[in-house]
PAVO-504335 format. One line per field, with one value per atom (N, C-alpha, C): residue in one letter; x, y, z. Coordinates in steps of 0.001 Angstrom, whole numbers, plus 500000, padded with zeros to 6 digits. Example, Ala and Ser with C-alpha at 12.3 -4.5 7.8 and 13.67 -1.06 7.14 Angstrom:
PAVO-504335
selo <- (A A A S S S) .
east <- (513190 512300 513200 512850 513670 512900) .
north <- (494310 495500 496700 497750 498940 500030) .
up <- (507800 507800 507800 507080 507140 507870) .
This chain:
PAVO-504335
selo <- (M M M P P P L L L T T T K K K V V V T T T R R R N N N Y Y Y Q Q Q I I I T T T I I I P P P A A A E E E I I I R R R K K K A A A L L L G G G I I I K K K E E E G G G E E E Y Y Y L L L D D D V V V E E E L L L R R R G G G D D D E E E I I I V V V I I I K K K R R R A A A K K K R R R K K K W W W K K K T T T F F F R R R L L L G G G R R R K K K I I I T T T E E E E E E E E E L L L E E E R R R L L L E E E E E E E E E A A A M M M E E E E E E E E E M M M A A A W W W R R R P P P) .
east <- (517155 518207 518472 518414 518656 520090 520274 521589 522002 523269 523784 525073 525449 526625 527677 528941 530045 530319 530327 530574 532062 532420 533836 534610 533918 534562 534488 534163 534062 532986 531915 530796 529667 528830 527644 526427 525264 524003 523316 522890 522139 520726 520216 518883 517814 516842 515810 515078 514747 513993 514793 516108 516951 517093 517314 517400 516134 514985 513702 513495 513835 513647 514496 515710 516614 516534 515792 515669 516948 517757 519021 518725 519261 519039 520334 520184 521332 522183 523497 524417 524817 524150 524501 525833 526516 527764 527478 528189 528058 529433 529514 530743 530813 531980 532181 533241 532916 533789 533965 535149 535424 535396 534551 534463 534675 535912 536213 536059 535126 534884 533589 533108 531876 532171 531393 531443 530211 530418 529311 529225 528027 527802 526800 527194 526324 526261 525154 525023 526080 526810 527848 527178 527742 527244 528169 527633 528414 527801 528647 528171 528334 527256 527276 527432 528282 528443 527267 526850 525740 526189 525493 525784 524546 524785 523683 523308 522063 521614 521767 522157 522286 523615 524462 525760 526719 527505 528509 529700 530146 531293 532371 533584 534687 535158 535852 536378 537375 538196 539164 538462 537400 536646 535999 535463 534834 535865 537056 538114 538537 538665 539039 537985 536705 535617 535590 535871 535911 537034 538208 539334 539005 538384 538004 537005 536052 535040 535677 536625 537293 538141 538826 539618 538714 537573 536629 536083 535772 535263 536310 537571 538629 538822 538591 538722 537672 536533 535447 535638 536508 536735 537757 537571 538534 539881) .
north <- (094220 094333 095817 096242 097650 098051 099323 099865 100833 100816 101761 102363 103512 104233 104315 104230 104395 105896 106408 107830 108128 109396 109762 109207 108844 108219 106701 106175 104735 104063 104791 104226 103925 102952 102653 102677 102833 102754 101461 100700 099477 099923 099562 100002 099638 100532 100392 099062 098598 097348 096160 096198 095121 095240 096460 096667 096193 096549 096154 094649 094045 092596 091810 092333 091635 092148 093241 093804 094433 094990 095621 097004 097243 098508 099320 100622 101508 101046 101046 100672 099197 098370 096961 096790 095699 095369 094350 094509 093606 093079 091797 091215 091452 091839 092067 091083 090339 089281 089413 089110 089135 087705 087435 086114 086313 086072 086295 087763 088091 089485 090008 089341 089747 090192 091145 091570 090988 090223 089602 090282 090784 091462 090645 090274 089478 090112 089875 090365 089667 090435 089883 089218 088102 087407 087731 088387 088758 088116 087667 087124 088209 088562 089590 088946 089497 089001 089467 088605 088957 088800 089473 089421 088940 088160 087737 088928 089304 090457 090188 091211 091107 090555 090147 089589 090718 090540 091528 091436 092584 092626 093473 092936 093683 094764 095732 096813 096260 095276 094674 093945 093210 092486 093460 094558 095565 096188 096482 097046 096052 094768 093738 093622 093610 093510 094723 095895 097111 097031 096558 096409 095402 094276 093272 093854 094620 095223 096208 096997 097971 097267 096176 095414 094799 094278 093681 094741 095911 097005 097411 097509 097897 096843 095580 094510 094630 095249 095404 096632 097510 098736 098478 099130 098950 099559) .
up <- (729410 730412 730663 731947 732267 731962 731681 731363 732456 732832 733815 733284 733809 733311 734413 734043 734979 735107 736347 736569 736533 736633 736583 737777 738864 740024 739948 738767 738503 739358 739648 740389 739422 739804 739009 739922 739348 740076 739664 740669 740380 740027 738853 738446 739492 739659 740687 740601 739407 739278 739819 739659 740172 741690 742205 743656 744342 743771 744363 744310 743188 743031 744032 744336 745254 746694 746890 748236 748753 747857 748254 748835 750024 750737 750805 751027 751186 752359 752172 753225 753227 752422 752353 751643 751966 751297 750186 749072 747939 747570 747217 746719 745219 744716 743288 742817 741768 741275 739773 739297 737867 737351 736348 735709 734212 733788 732372 732048 731140 730792 731421 732478 733171 734594 735084 736481 737149 738221 738950 740313 740652 741933 742726 743967 744828 746211 746897 748267 749125 749925 750793 751993 752395 753576 754731 755744 756917 758144 759030 760295 761347 762006 763029 764397 765206 766562 767399 768306 769188 770635 771518 772946 773686 774725 775580 776454 776435 777222 778702 779433 780870 781336 780411 780783 781125 782160 782553 781591 781088 780177 780839 780895 781496 780529 781070 780238 779211 779623 778709 777566 777909 776872 775894 776428 775579 774632 775125 774283 773201 773569 772592 771501 771901 770933 770002 770560 769755 768722 769137 768204 767100 767466 766468 765468 765976 765100 764129 764623 763757 762701 763075 762105 761037 761468 760515 759565 760093 759256 758220 758629 757699 756622 756939 755954 754871 755186 754209 753323 753709 752902 751821 750673 749571 749874) .
């Protein structure tokens, strides 16, 4: 089992063999859960909004979507 160290900023590095095995890339979000005396880290499941190409979007709709995206982003930050 690989060993990792907690830094002075309370950060850890996921060992390379585990990152490679799970395909974890820089910038991905991970869920962290406490189970008794264990820390469980799992890849976060996020649903991304999509747009139909070529569709006309009003300025009001664009502003609303931007606000929703910013609120969602803030919800993911600690």
